[in-house]
N, C-alpha and C positions, 0 to 999 in steps of 0.2 A: 356470653349470650343472654339476651333478655329472658325473662322468665316465661314459663308456659303461658299461652294465651287461650283461655277458655271462652268460646263464643257460641257453643251449641248447648241446648237443653233437650230433654226428652219431651215428646209430644204431650204427655200427661202433666207436665210441669209448666206453670206460668210464672212471669216475673212477679216480684212483690215490691211494695214500696212501704215506708213507714206508715204504721196504723192501718194497714190493709191486711187482707186474709191471704195466706199462702195456700196453694192447692196440694192435693195429695194424690197418691197412687190410687188404691182401691177406695170405694165409697164407704167401706166400714170404718175408716179412720179419717179423722179430719186434723188438719195442721193449721195453725195460725201464727202470725208473728206480729209482735207489737214492740213499741218502746216503752210500754208501762211496766211497772214492778208489781202490779196487783196480781196476786196468785190465786189460782182456783184449786190447785193441788197443794195440800196442807203439810205434807211430811217433807222436810228439807234434809238431805243426806249429804254430808261433806264429800267433795270430790277429791278422792285419794287415789294413789297410784294403783290400788288393787281393782279399781273400777275402770282403769284405762288400758286398753290393749294397743299395741303398735307404736308406743312412744318409748324412747330410751331414757327420757328425763322429764321431770316436771319442775317448772320454775314457779315459785310463788311470787305473785305480783300484787300491787295494791288492790286490784279488782278481784283476784282469785288465783287460778293456776294456768300456766301456759305450757302445753305439751311441746316438747322438743324431740326431734328424730336424730339428734346427735347429742352425746353426753356433754357435760359441762367442760371437761378437759379438752375435748375436740373443739368446742366453741371458742375456748380461750386461745387455742393455737391458730384459729382461722382469722384471716385478715380481709376476706372477700365479702363485701356487702351483699352480692348476689347469693352466695351460698348461705349467709346468715339469714336471708329472707326465705330461701327455699326450705332450709331445714326446720324453720318455725312454722312452715305451712303443713298442716297435719294430714298429709296424704297417707291413707291407710290407718289412721288413728281413729279409734272408736271407743265410746262408753259402752260397757258390757255389764249387764246385771240381770238377776233372776227376780221376778216379782209377779204379783197378781194384779198390779195397778192397771186401771183402765185409762188414766190420764197421766201424762208425763210432761213436765215443763223444764226447759233448759234456758237459763240466762247466759248469754255469751256476749263478748265484745269482739266483733270482727274488725279486722284491718283491711280496708278495701284499696285497691290500686286503680288509679286513673291515669291513663297514658294520653299525653297531649296530642291531639290530632287523630287519635285512634278511636274505633267504635267503643261505645260504653260497654264495660264488662258487666254481665249479669251478676247478681248477688250470689255468693257461694251457696252450694246446695248441700243440705243435710239429708241423708238417707236413714229411715227408721226400718229396722229389720225385726220381725217377730219370729222366732224360732227359724231363723235363716231365710225368711221370705220378705222381700221388699214390700212394706205395708204402707208407708207414708213418706212424704218428702216435704221439705219447706226450706225457707231462707230467712235469714235475720237481716233486716235493713238497718241503715244507720251505721254507727261505729266510727272508728278512726279512719281517716283517709289519707293516702299518700299519693300526691300528684307527681308523676314522673315525666320529665321531658327527655326523651331518649336522644334527640338531636343535640340538646344543650348539655346533657349529662347531669342534670339537676333533679332533686327531689324534695318535695315540701310536705310535712306532715301536719295534719289538722286533727285534733282530738274530737271525739264524738261520743254519744251515749251507747250504753249496751242495750240489747234487745231480748225479747223473750220468744222462744220457739215453743209452741204447744202442740201435743199430739193427744187427742181424745178419741173415745170409742174404741179403745184397744180391747181385745177379747178378755173376758172375765174368767181367767184361769191362770195357773202357774206357767210361766213362759220365760224365755230368755229374749231380752230386748237388747239390740244393738243400735246405738246412734252414731253413725259414721259422720265425722266432721268434714267440712269442705276441703277438698284436696288442694285447693289453690288459694286459700284465704287464711291468713294467720288468725287464730281463734283463741281468745282467752275464755276459759270456763269459769263463770261466776257463781252459779248455784244451780242445783239439781233438785227438783221437787216431784213428788208422786203422791197419789191418793192411797197408796198401800206401801208397806215396808218393802225394802229391797235388800238383796245381798249380792256381793261380788261373784263372779264366775271365773275361777282360776283358769289360766291359759290352757292347762292340760286337762281341765275338767271334762272336756267333751271327747277326749281320746284322739285329738287331732295333732299331727306333726306340725312343728313350727317351721315355716319357710322364711328365710331372711334374704331379702333381695336388694340389690344395689344397682342403680342405673341412672340415666339422665332425666331430662324433662319429659321424655316419652314415657318412661316408667313413673315419673312423678304424676303424670295425668294429662299433660298438654290440653287437648281439646276434647276430653272425655265428657260425657253428659252429666255425670255425678260421681261421688267418691266411690260407690260400689261398682261403677262402670269403667273405671280405669283398668287397663289390661291386666295388671298383676292382680287386682282384686277379683276380676272375673275368673282368672285362671285359679286362684286360690279357692274360690267358691266351687268351681267344677272339680278341683282336685281334692277337696275336703281337707284343706290345710289352713293353719293359722298364719296370717301374713304379717310380717314386719317389713314395711316398705322404706327402704332407703334410697328411693328414686328421688334425686335432687336435681331440680331444674338448673342447668348450667353447671353442675357441681360434680359430675362423674369424671374426675381428673386425676385419679390415682393418688389422692392425698393420703399420706401415711396415717393421719389421725382417723380417716374413714376406715381404713383397714384395721386399725386398732379397735375402733368401735365394733366392727363386725367380729373380731377375734374375741371380744369380751362379751358378746351377746349369746345367750344360749339358743341353739337352733339345731333342728333335726336335718334341714336341707338348706343349701346356700347356693345362690346364683349371683353372678356379677356380669352385668351387660355393659360393655365398655366400647368407646370409640367416637361417637359423634361429637362430644364435647371437647375432645382433644383436637379434632379438626376445627370446630367452631372457633376455638380460642387460639389456634396455632401455637399451642402451648409448648410442644417439644418435637424433636426430631426422632427418626427411627432409631438412631443410636441410643437415645435415652429411653425410648418406649419399651423395648424389650426388657431391659433391666427393671424398669418401674413396674411392669406387669409381674414379673417374677417377684419382686419385693413385696407387692400387694398380696400375692398369693401366699408367700411365705409367712407373712404376718397373720393372715387368716388361719393358716394351718397351725400356727402356735397354740391357738385355742381350740381348733377343730381338726385334729390330725386325720381322722378318718371319716369325717362328715361328708356325704355326697355334695360335690362342689361342681357347679355348671358354669362354664365360661361361655358367655353369648356375645357374638360379634354384632355389628351394627345392622339395623334393617336397611332396606334400599332407600337411598336418597340421591336422586340423579345428579344434583348440582355438585355433590362431593364424592361421587364414585371414583373419579379419577382427577378431580381438581382440589388441590389443598384449600385450606382456609387461609385467613380467618373468614367468618361469616359476617355479613353486615346487612342492614336494612336497605332495600332498594330505595334510591332517591325518589321522593315524591309520593311513595306509598302511604307514609304516615299522614301527610297533609291531605291525601285523598281519602282519608278515613278507613284505611285497610293496612295490614301489615304483610309484607312479602320479603323473603330473605334472598340473598344471593351470595355466591362464593366469590371471594376477592383474590384467590390465589391463581397461580399460573401452573398448568399441568407440567410444564418443563421443570418446575422446582422439585418434582419428585426425585430427580437425579441428585439433588444435594440433601436428600433425607427428609423432605416435608412429607407429612402424613395425609393420606386420602383414605376413604373407607375401604378400598380394595387392598391397599397396603396394610391397613390394620387387620383386616380379615385374614390375609395370608400369614401375618406375623402371629396372630393369636392361635390359629391352627397349628402352626409350627411349634409354639410354646406348649400347647396341650400334648402334642405328639411326643415332645421331648420329655415333659414332666410325667406323662403317663407311665413311663418305665418304672418309675419309683412310686407313683401315686395312682393306684388302680381306682380310686374313688373320684378321679377328676374326669369330667367329660366336656365336650365342646358342642356348641349349636351355632350354626351359621344363621345369623339374624334374618337373612333373606328367606328362611323357612317360615318366619312369622309374617313378613311383608316384603315381597319381592318385586321385580320389574313387572310381572304381569298384574300384580295387585295395584301398582301405580296407575296402570292404564285404566283399572276399574274404579279405584278409590284414590285419586290423586291427593297429595299432601296440600292442603289449602294454602299454607304460606310457604310452600316448598320445603318445609322442615318438619312440621308437627302433624301427627295423624289426627283425624277427626274422630267423632263418636263411633261411627261405623267401623273405622279401622281398628279402634281400641277393641271392639268386640270381636273382630276377626282374629286379632293378635292373641287376645286372651283365650279364645277357643282353641286356637292352634297350639299355643304353649301348653295348655292343659292336657291336650291329646298327646303331644310329643313327650311332655315331662312326667305325666301322671297316669294316663289311661291307655296308652298304646301297648300292644302285646309285650314289647321290650322298651319300657319307658326310660327316658334319660335319668330320672330319679328312681331308685329302687322302690318297689311297692312296700308298704308297711309290713312289719312282722305280724303274723297272726297272734291273736291273744292266747296266753297260756291257759290251759284248761286244768282245773283241779281234779286230781285223780280220785 
């Protein structure tokens, strides 16, 4: 499946171009982007792993560091260029530090994607949070460019310069700053500068549980407005948890190396949202699907034997509810400057084991019922509780596959309620802190 296609932005955010000014959220903070290396913040801090949350690995490059969402061993076992691109896009990855700085600068080298015949993609959005509140936004123009011809199956890479993102006018007090990286744009981090010293904020420093989530391009971010507006990030903020997002565009395929990465990642809560990519790719039949799910869950349980684990089935997607894959672009939509997907399978092929979303939902529900006898910490959520048939009538999928920004918000709010804030949430509430006697 082609990668997620972001085409929407929040009303407060405008597009930027090289050597122009990026807009911000509130008026108290200004953000600008340039391709110049002239710095106004004088203190440079090395970008190390203790400053980065949400990544499983850091690769040192000639320019700086590249966050990865799969560890090196998993990447070495992967042969899929789509997955290689998706895991290097830093969905859910953010710089987190405590400082009194009123000015922050980040040099980064983005890699842009250009799809031949498709609408121009906006530059990836950075979100700046101060003590958990969205305070500024900006984009970095320029960078490397990959031109992808989906009809010819070719890709051409052209190198470009890094740019500088500046946030000024930040409150003059001790605060926690988070810079969320673009969820849909590979981003090498070159340099971090501030006008006051900074210190890392360990993941457990704020008393939040860590939520490890795996899913498809829908969890990766698809058409969300910005990195903190993808549905898992919204749900994490509402649930007051720390997100590690392994939403991988086109890559939720029950790969054993992904399961091992989850097994080896410390987490307090785990969710696995599976289904749509297996239909998109027409990767396996029902005979293989059930054992593959069991194997995936068994591997996670090797490292997390009693961690609350939520298995989530697909959201509503009309073209694949009862029609198998593969999924393909509709002829003529690329040349017409838009993207629209269609199901290429035949509903009659369900009889020979081809997967549809309804088949997958039934099988996942059965697997959870079966395993729950020995695993009381395993739960199931029908994905249509996040986005169902009535939601499609209200907020249709623009390309017939991916949710838009409004749907991400709806899904995030619903997941937060079901998993974190309901009277009987799918994830158990945190243990109350111990009191000294």
